[in-house]
N, C-alpha and C positions, 0 to 999 in steps of 0.2 A: 344143187338144191337152192331154191330161191330164199333170199333173206327177207323175212317178214318184218315190216316196220314195227309191229307191236312188240317184238322180242325185247328191244332195249328198255321199253317201259316196264315190262314184266320183270326183267332182271335187275332193275334198279334196287340197290341194297338199302336205299332210304326207306323202302317199304317193309323191311324186316321188323318184327318176326311174323307179320301177317301171312296167311295163306294167299296164294294167287289162284283165282278161279278164272278159267277161260271159257266163255260161251261163244257160240257162233253157229251159223247154219250147218246143217248136216253136210259132211264131205267138203267143208271149207278149209281143212288142213290143220285142225286143232292138234291131233296126235302127232303129225309131222312137225309142227312147231315145237311141241313138247320135247320130241326126240332131239331136235336141233339145240334147244336150250340145255338139255341134260348133257349132250355131247360137249358143248363148250365148257360146261362146268365139271367135266370129267366124272359124270354120274350116269353115263349112258346105260348102265345095267340096272338102274333104279326106276324103271317105268313098269308099273304093275297094272295090267289091263284086266278089268273085270269081265271082259268077253272071253278070256282064256280060262278054261276049266281049272288049270293048275293054280292060278291065282286065287280063285274062289275056294279051292280045297285047302290051300295054305291058310286062308283067312278063317275058315271054319275050325281048323285045328288050333289056331293061335291068332287072336285079333291083333296082336302086335308082331306079326310074323316078319315084318320088314326090318326089325332090329338087328337080326343076324347079318343082313346085307349092308347095313350102315355102320356096323361095329368097327371102331378104329378110324373112321373117317371124320374129318373136321368140317362141320357145316355143309354136309352134302345136299344136293338137290334131289328131290324125290317126287315122282308124279304118280297120282292115282287116276287112271284113265277109265271112264265109264263106270265109276264107282256108284253112280246113282242107281245102277241096276241091282245093287245090294239092298236088301230090306233094312230099314232103319239106318240108312247111310249117313244121314245128318248126325245122328248120335255117334256113329263110328268115327266120323271126321272130328267131332268135338273131342272124343276121348283121345284120339291120336294127337291132336293139336295140344291139348292140355298136358299130355304126358311128355311129348317130345318136340313140340313146336319151337322151343327155344334153341334147339341144337341141330335143326335141319330146315331147309327151305321146302315148303310143300306146295306143289303145283297140282291143281285139279282140273281135268278136262273132261268133256263129255257132251251130253245132249244139250239142246237149247233150254231144257228145264232149268239149267243153272241161272238163266236170266230172271227166273222167278224169285231168286234169293233176295234181290233188291227190295222186294215188297214183303218179304216174309219176316215176321218178328219171331224168329225161332232161336234155338239154342246156339246157332252159329253167329249170331249178331256180334259184331265187333271183332271177329276173328279172321276176316278175309277182305280182300279187295277184288272186285269183279272187273274183268276186261272183256271187251267184245272184239272178236276176230272177224273181220270181213273176208269175203272171197278175195282173190288176188287183184291188186290195183295195178294200174299201168306203170307207175314208178317202180313197183316191186318186180314186175315182169322185165323191166329194163335193167334191173340191178342197181337202181339209184339209192343213195342213202336217204333215210327218213329226215325230213326237215323239222326243225323245232317249231313250236307253236308261234305264229306271227302275232304281232301287236297292231301294226299299222297296215290298213288294207291297201293303201297305195303302194307302199314298199313291197308288199306281198305280190301285188299284181306286176309291178315293175321287174321283180326278179324273174318272172316268167315271160317277160316280153323282150328283155334286153338282147340285142342282136348278136352279142358275143357268146351267148349261150349255145355253143355248138352242140352240146349233148341234146338240147331240146329241138334242134332243127335238122338233125341228120335223118337219113332214111330209116335208121333203126327204130326211132320213135314212131315213125309213120307206119312201118310194117307191124310193129308191136300193137299199135292201136287197132289196125285192121284185123289182126288176129283176135284181139280182145272183143271187138265188135261182132265178129263172126261167130266165135265159139263160146262166148260168155266168160264169166270170171272164175268159174270153179276150176281147181287145179287140174284134175284129170283130163277133161275135154279140151281145156285151154292149152295145156302143154303138149298133148297128143296132136292137136290141130288136124284132126281127121274127121271128115264130115260123117262118115258111116259110124265111127266110134262115138261121135258126139250125139248122134240121133239115138243110138242104143243106150248111151249113158243117161240121157234125159228121160227116157222111158223108165229105166230102172230107178232113177232118182225120184220120179213122181210116185212110183209104186212104193218105194221105201218111205216116203213122207206120208202117203195116204194110208197104206196098209201097216206101216210100222209106227212112226211117231204119233200120228193122230189117234190110231187105235189104242196104243199103249199109254199115252200120256193125257188123254182127254176122255170125256164121257160120250163123245159123239159116236153114234153107231151107224148112221146112214152114210157110209163111206162113198157110195156112188154119187151122192149129192155133193159131197166135199170135193171129189175129183172133178165133177162138172164145174163147180165154182172155180177151182184152180185153173181150169181150161178157159174160163171166161175172163179172168183177171187181165191177161195180156191185152185184151181188147179195150180195157178200161184205163190203161196207163196213159197219162198225159192229160186227163180230164178229171174234174171233180168226181169222186166215186159216189154213185147213186145206189143205195141199198134197195130202194123201191124198184129201180129198173132191173137189177139183178134178181130180186125176189120174183118179179114177173117172169123173167126168163126161166128160172128154176122151178117156178110154181110151188114156192114154199112161203112160210110166214116171214115177216120182217124180222122178228126176234131170232129166227133160225139163222138167217144170213148174218145178222149182227154177231151172234154167238160164234159162228164159224169163222168170220173174219177176225174176231178177237183171238181165237185159238191159233189161226195161221200166223198172226203177228207174234204171239208168244213163242211159237215154235220156230220163229225166224225164217218163215217162208216168204212173208211180205213185210214191208215197213210202210209206215204212214207219215205223211207230212201234213201238219196243220197250218191253217192260214195265219199270217201275222196281222193283227187288227189294230194295234196301237198307232196313233198319229195319222190314221188314214180316214178318208171320207167315204162313207157307205161301203165298208169292207164286208166280204162274206165272213161269217163267223162259224158256221156249222159244217160246211163242206170241207172234206179232206181229200187228199190225193194218195193213192195207193200204188206202190211200186213193188217189184219182185227182186229178190236176191238172185234168183236164177232167171235172168231176163232174155236169154237167147231164144226163148220160144215166142218172143214178140215179133210179129211179121212186119208191122209198119216201121219203116226206117226212122222216121221222126220220133215215134214213141220209144223205140229201142234206144236211140241215141239219148233221149231225155232220161230214160231209166239208167243208162250207163253213167251219165254225169251225176245223177242223183246218188247212185251208189258210191261213186268216188268222193263226192262232197260229204256224204254222211259218214263214211269211214274216217275222213279227216277230222270231223267234229268229235267223233269218239276218241280218236287217237290223241288229239290235242287236249281234250278234257281229262282223259285217263293218264296223260303224262304229267299231270299236276298243274296244268294251266287253269285259267278261269273256265266257267261253264260255256261251252259252245252249243249252238243250236242251228237247225236247218228248217226253214219254212218256205212257203210261197206267198205271193201277194196277189190278191184278186178282189175286185170290186163288184158290186151287184150288176153293173152294166156289162160285165164280161171282160173287162180289161185285166190283164194278168202278166206278172213276171214270174218265170218258172221257179226261181230260187232266191231266198234271202238268207245269207249267213248272219247269225247274231253272235256277238261276243259279250259275255256277261249280261245277256238278255237285252242288249242294245243293238240296233241295226248296224251292220258292218260293211256289207257288200251285196249288191244285187247281181244276179247272173241269169242270163237268158240263153236258151239253146236254139240253134238254127242249123239246118243242113248246109246252107250256103250263106255267105255274108250278105246282110241287107242293112239298110239304114236303120238305126235304132229308133224305134217308134216313140212318139211323144209321151205316151203314158208311162213308159219306163222312167223317163227323165222327171216326170211329175212325181212319181213314187219316190225316186231318189232324193228329190228336194224335200218332200214332206218327211222323209225318214232321217233327215239331218244332213243332207248334202253328201251322201255316200256315193262311192264310185259304182259304175256299171260295167260288167264284162259280158260281151256277147261271145259265147263259146260256139265255135263253128266246126262241124264235122269235116268239112273239106280241108285238106292239108294245105300248108304253106300260106295260111291267111294270117295277116298281122297288119292292123291299121288302127291308129288313134283317130277316131272320128271327130272328137273334140275333147276338151278337158274333162277328165274323169269318165270318158266313154271310149272303150276299146273293143275291137273285134280280134279274136285270136283263135287259131285252130286248136282243137281239143288235144291233138297229139303233142303240141307244145305246152299248153297250159297245164295239163294233167300229168305231165311226165315226171314231176317231182313234188 
């Protein structure tokens, strides 16, 4: 079983007595993560899944049915999985927390609906911390330990470039990267590594998202249009997302596409990066870029590679922020004349590092260096899909293969 980097942040006892909520894309491994945490805490029998009829029956008979299972245990860990499928589930959790939250650790996993808690001023306010689980990262696939949140960008980059880092230069990292690039980041198709299985899995995943989550959790009813939109998005990755262009392709209203895209992001089918505008001359302000959590459907190699890197970087910003560090962010930089750098990492809302994706190493273009200078003299990393690339082009400008740079 893979060790997920988020686990240590969730198990941190400094968070007690708050409940831990884990949100993430469908089939990203939330229940598996919960089982691993409970097993380490010797509470493996304390996972209650609301998809199981027996759990629902026990709850109907006694809303505090779990008490018999935790009797005699000291500070056990307990997980309520898919509890959002229970009517009035927020009130249910409030009652459980208020009654017993001080003598047990409560873990809640389930659909992406949990992400909406952050915006909801409801009865659960102040009772939980929300964590976001990404699909599998390259370092997790390699079994590497999670690194702590960095402070200095140059030190962070140097740790990934040093030639004595055997773990980052061996063939295992390269093979793992190729596996991730081909099969995508979701646990089942990635670990199975079988083309036919992956194709069938993606079809069932799309059907589950469209016919399941979107139908159950939104008011959208024209599911055929939603499915067509999801099939269009892979062709939009890597460029600013144009609602007007998509509207014309689907022959629907602008507001319809905008609403659908909002639902897809809330359900963690897509994620959006906004442009960074401060300190720049003539930056774009309204255009955003859209990426997929399940990006193995992207046919263009450059766009798929960019989406892979975006997913890896976004997961790190979430992990670092939710581990108790300052707020991290991920953006892109683009001016009105079309000059662009793929990614900008921000730390405490300040520019920290620029990153550009390339299939093969090239000379870093002048506009990237101009952006870096205007943003405070920050370093630039050119992340290259081709293996065994490593070159310091000049001070604060490096090119490095993705299999090395993203392996920890």
